[in-house]
Wavefront OBJ file of the C-alpha trace (Angstrom):
o trace
v -71.911 86.901 88.132
v -71.082 89.785 85.724
v -72.928 90.516 82.414
v -69.975 89.060 80.433
v -69.994 85.831 82.332
v -73.852 85.610 81.801
v -73.567 86.237 78.142
v -70.716 83.556 77.878
v -72.636 81.032 79.818
v -75.796 81.721 77.710
v -73.916 81.153 74.484
v -72.315 77.831 75.688
v -75.811 76.642 77.009
v -77.429 77.695 73.641
v -74.622 75.612 71.705
v -75.198 72.558 73.931
v -78.995 72.672 73.251
v -78.555 73.060 69.499
v -75.854 70.269 69.310
v -76.936 67.815 71.970
v -80.415 68.292 73.300
v -82.509 69.524 70.405
v -81.725 66.924 67.708
v -83.087 63.799 69.426
v -86.163 65.589 70.545
v -86.741 66.981 67.041
v -86.459 63.454 65.671
v -88.885 62.128 68.238
v -91.292 64.920 67.346
v -91.060 64.240 63.511
v -91.220 60.430 63.705
v -93.549 59.965 66.765
v -95.416 62.867 68.058
v -96.285 64.528 64.688
v -97.673 61.164 63.441
v -99.527 60.698 66.637
v -97.568 57.714 67.672
v -96.479 57.056 71.314
v -92.714 57.504 71.989
v -92.705 53.859 73.178
v -95.011 51.133 72.272
v -96.690 49.412 75.342
v -95.382 46.046 75.853
v -97.394 43.224 77.127
v -96.814 42.658 80.697
v -97.634 40.214 83.727
v -100.153 41.469 86.138
v -98.399 42.943 89.116
v -99.784 41.995 92.473
v -97.301 44.021 94.451
v -98.937 45.054 97.615
v -98.311 47.187 100.820
v -96.561 44.264 102.507
v -94.030 43.997 99.626
v -93.403 47.696 99.896
v -92.979 47.776 103.624
v -90.577 44.749 103.403
v -88.467 46.422 100.696
v -88.452 49.898 102.130
v -87.559 48.682 105.650
v -84.713 46.651 104.375
v -83.583 49.395 102.054
v -83.604 52.037 104.773
v -81.862 49.551 107.223
v -79.000 49.116 104.817
v -78.615 53.038 104.582
v -78.602 53.038 108.427
v -75.953 50.357 108.565
v -73.710 52.572 106.241
v -74.351 55.408 108.652
v -73.416 53.382 111.795
v -70.234 52.371 110.037
v -69.347 56.083 109.590
v -70.049 56.620 113.289
v -67.988 53.753 114.494
v -65.023 54.466 112.284
v -65.154 58.151 113.328
v -64.977 59.144 109.732
v -65.917 62.672 110.847
v -64.073 64.154 113.652
v -65.058 67.193 115.511
v -63.707 70.231 113.757
v -61.618 68.238 111.290
v -64.011 67.216 108.664
v -63.245 63.928 106.893
v -60.710 61.499 108.208
v -59.138 60.602 104.763
v -57.655 57.348 106.148
v -61.153 55.738 106.540
v -62.822 57.116 103.384
v -62.246 53.892 101.335
v -63.905 51.700 103.970
v -66.530 54.083 104.213
v -67.432 54.018 100.458
v -66.995 50.302 100.464
v -69.417 49.930 103.362
v -71.869 52.100 101.736
v -71.828 50.247 98.462
v -71.850 46.764 100.125
v -74.496 47.484 102.535
v -76.929 48.819 99.845
v -76.080 45.968 97.547
v -76.631 43.389 100.526
v -79.997 45.049 101.473
v -81.245 45.161 97.794
v -80.312 41.538 97.465
v -82.158 40.435 100.634
v -85.222 42.539 99.698
v -85.262 41.237 96.140
v -84.891 37.532 97.398
v -87.783 37.930 99.926
v -90.208 39.455 97.455
v -89.354 37.015 94.626
v -89.862 34.028 97.122
v -93.311 35.499 97.808
v -94.162 36.215 94.193
v -92.307 33.527 92.341
v -92.235 35.628 89.183
v -89.359 37.947 88.088
v -91.720 39.886 85.649
v -94.061 40.889 88.467
v -90.944 42.595 89.882
v -90.302 44.292 86.383
v -87.392 42.079 85.821
v -87.603 40.267 82.293
v -85.020 38.563 80.262
v -86.981 38.438 77.047
v -86.205 41.005 74.231
v -82.921 41.824 75.926
v -81.607 43.411 72.857
v -84.533 45.646 72.467
v -84.361 46.540 76.187
v -80.756 47.438 75.816
v -81.360 49.535 72.677
v -84.298 51.405 74.403
v -82.091 52.072 77.308
v -79.324 53.423 75.161
v -81.649 55.530 73.069
v -83.571 56.954 76.047
v -80.183 57.903 77.530
v -79.170 59.691 74.334
v -82.444 61.730 74.497
v -82.792 62.437 78.228
v -79.144 62.651 79.521
v -78.269 65.903 77.835
v -81.426 67.645 78.942
v -80.709 66.478 82.600
v -77.099 67.555 82.499
v -78.261 70.988 81.280
v -80.898 71.238 84.155
v -78.202 70.107 86.593
v -75.904 72.763 85.327
v -78.291 75.543 85.543
v -79.346 74.468 88.916
v -75.764 74.264 90.125
v -75.093 77.803 88.839
v -78.224 79.715 90.035
v -79.406 77.517 93.013
v -76.712 75.475 94.609
v -73.895 73.065 93.620
v -74.443 69.389 93.459
v -73.079 67.423 96.468
v -72.950 63.940 97.353
v -71.330 62.338 100.525
v -69.758 59.350 98.604
v -68.180 61.708 96.115
v -67.040 64.299 98.536
v -65.484 61.384 100.514
v -63.579 60.474 97.333
v -62.480 64.052 96.609
v -60.948 64.234 100.263
v -58.742 61.243 99.634
v -57.999 60.913 95.952
v -56.634 57.461 95.848
v -57.005 54.673 93.490
v -58.873 52.499 96.180
v -61.200 55.262 96.968
v -61.886 55.730 93.257
v -62.700 52.013 92.758
v -64.953 51.815 95.863
v -66.694 55.087 94.887
v -67.317 53.512 91.226
v -68.902 50.507 92.649
v -71.102 52.434 95.031
v -72.193 55.069 92.434
v -72.233 53.103 89.316
v -73.344 49.599 90.344
v -74.775 49.463 93.751
v -77.037 52.546 93.808
v -78.604 52.018 90.137
v -79.405 48.470 90.733
v -80.957 48.736 94.160
v -82.673 52.065 93.560
v -84.301 50.898 90.310
v -85.509 47.734 91.988
v -86.975 49.679 94.922
v -88.584 52.582 93.142
v -89.329 51.338 89.693
v -89.726 47.697 90.425
v -91.663 47.726 93.642
v -92.930 51.301 94.531
v -94.090 52.140 90.980
v -95.814 48.769 90.597
v -97.691 49.182 93.801
v -98.696 52.736 93.143
v -99.890 51.865 89.622
v -102.284 49.390 91.131
v -103.604 52.225 93.083
v -104.024 54.569 90.188
v -105.545 51.942 88.056
v -108.575 51.901 90.505
v -109.587 48.264 89.451
v -108.438 46.328 92.440
v -110.367 45.752 95.559
v -109.003 47.906 98.448
v -108.028 44.979 100.587
v -105.778 43.595 97.824
v -103.629 46.747 98.013
v -102.694 45.728 101.551
v -102.466 41.960 101.060
v -102.684 40.210 97.625
v -102.054 36.655 96.907
v -100.681 35.425 93.619
v -104.155 34.242 92.365
v -106.196 37.392 92.790
v -107.085 39.403 89.551
v -108.433 42.919 88.873
v -112.130 43.257 89.270
v -112.706 45.749 86.396
v -111.160 47.769 83.620
v -108.328 49.862 84.460
v -108.727 53.714 84.252
v -107.483 55.241 81.060
v -107.200 58.909 82.448
v -104.173 60.907 82.432
v -103.880 60.476 86.194
v -104.082 56.619 85.895
v -101.320 56.615 83.191
v -98.870 59.026 84.703
v -99.868 59.554 88.424
v -97.782 56.589 89.830
v -94.834 57.886 87.749
v -95.091 61.324 89.292
v -95.437 60.106 92.748
v -92.554 57.717 92.446
v -90.429 60.609 90.949
v -91.382 62.892 93.779
v -90.242 60.101 96.317
v -86.996 59.435 94.403
v -86.189 63.054 94.336
v -86.994 63.522 97.963
v -84.387 60.678 98.702
v -81.637 62.989 97.359
v -82.594 66.028 99.543
v -79.342 67.018 101.114
v -77.390 66.694 97.954
v -77.470 70.279 97.014
v -80.263 70.870 94.635
v -79.737 67.463 92.876
v -83.340 66.552 93.596
v -84.550 68.990 90.830
v -82.771 67.334 87.898
v -83.342 63.931 89.406
v -87.037 64.475 89.478
v -87.035 64.821 85.741
v -84.670 61.952 85.316
v -87.105 59.827 87.518
v -90.083 60.862 85.223
v -88.158 59.426 82.167
v -87.078 56.220 84.088
v -90.705 55.665 85.187
v -92.142 56.143 81.780
v -89.618 53.720 80.094
v -90.275 51.233 82.938
v -94.036 51.368 82.501
v -93.778 51.012 78.836
v -91.511 48.001 78.725
v -92.317 46.420 82.006
v -88.806 46.040 82.865
v -86.166 47.965 84.777
v -83.306 46.975 82.624
v -83.638 50.132 80.296
v -84.041 52.257 83.454
v -80.879 50.715 84.903
v -78.820 51.369 81.750
v -79.964 55.012 81.924
v -79.243 55.405 85.541
v -75.874 53.600 85.237
v -74.984 56.038 82.281
v -75.829 59.140 84.267
v -73.874 58.057 87.385
v -70.871 56.912 85.118
v -70.477 60.399 83.807
v -69.864 61.506 87.585
v -67.395 58.695 87.898
v -65.526 59.535 84.749
v -65.128 63.089 85.869
v -63.852 61.714 89.227
v -61.461 59.595 87.515
v -60.209 62.503 85.359
v -59.692 64.500 88.492
v -57.737 61.626 90.035
v -55.481 61.320 86.937
v -54.761 65.052 87.030
v -53.945 65.130 90.761
v -50.221 65.133 91.693
v -48.802 61.871 92.875
v -47.734 61.877 96.588
l 1 2 3 4 5 6 7 8 9 10 11 12 13 14 15 16 17 18 19 20 21 22 23 24 25 26 27 28 29 30 31 32 33 34 35 36 37 38 39 40 41 42 43 44 45 46 47 48 49 50 51 52 53 54 55 56 57 58 59 60 61 62 63 64 65 66 67 68 69 70 71 72 73 74 75 76 77 78 79 80 81 82 83 84 85 86 87 88 89 90 91 92 93 94 95 96 97 98 99 100 101 102 103 104 105 106 107 108 109 110 111 112 113 114 115 116 117 118 119 120 121 122 123 124 125 126 127 128 129 130 131 132 133 134 135 136 137 138 139 140 141 142 143 144 145 146 147 148 149 150 151 152 153 154 155 156 157 158 159 160 161 162 163 164 165 166 167 168 169 170 171 172 173 174 175 176 177 178 179 180 181 182 183 184 185 186 187 188 189 190 191 192 193 194 195 196 197 198 199 200 201 202 203 204 205 206 207 208 209 210 211 212 213 214 215 216 217 218 219 220 221 222 223 224 225 226 227 228 229 230 231 232 233 234 235 236 237 238 239 240 241 242 243 244 245 246 247 248 249 250 251 252 253 254 255 256 257 258 259 260 261 262 263 264 265 266 267 268 269 270 271 272 273 274 275 276 277 278 279 280 281 282 283 284 285 286 287 288 289 290 291 292 293 294 295 296 297 298 299 300 301 302 303 304 305 306 307 308
């Protein structure tokens, strides 16, 4: 990249920072940080008793659903030797990916709910829906521009973003492929990933970092056991589970270019909002918003493509 291109890129980046990224953070600094107020108030939450058994059940089902989608790829011979994608089979590939992930998530959610009998323990709550939606939208406005900037920088200087479902669509460019891709990217992935990572894994890891549960209850915890002491208030206790979950979430996306870098920072925001509200709804709104931008770009690409 020559010096002229670098200067142009720097000017565009600086303009984006001034117009879209800096204003919401400056507002938060003035109204929250400067007044020594938290970015979000801590909502009252139900005690989570998510244990290792819950985690194993959810993770196994989640990974199994991913494996089923891969098996579909193999059985349909979506990739043929030396020929890349088989475009005739891309739409069923995307549909299978979305449906298998959704089905796996639904099964996992049902099993854990039948065991816990309380949606709020799974970070699913239906009170304060308006506030939850507002927090999700406000957090999106604050976080999304920063994530897009990080993604842009990474795409230029590290490696371009790549996703098999999106690559599949680009190889076919049909309305059916667009719809199946939109379902997988904008609905299936956000719902299931937020339940798995912020609903189950984050809850379980938080119990570990709180350090006020007997060790055996981390392995198996019934619905009547309570903490034995006061939870730790250290920085590690408050943010450790969020960081670990974010690392795991980013690791899931290794193989999609350098997407794991911006997604790590996105996951930090998703975890923070979930911890504060005790709900995955704001995180789902944020996740859907980010993924929808990709779909809008794909839709625009489809509309601009020549009609065959």
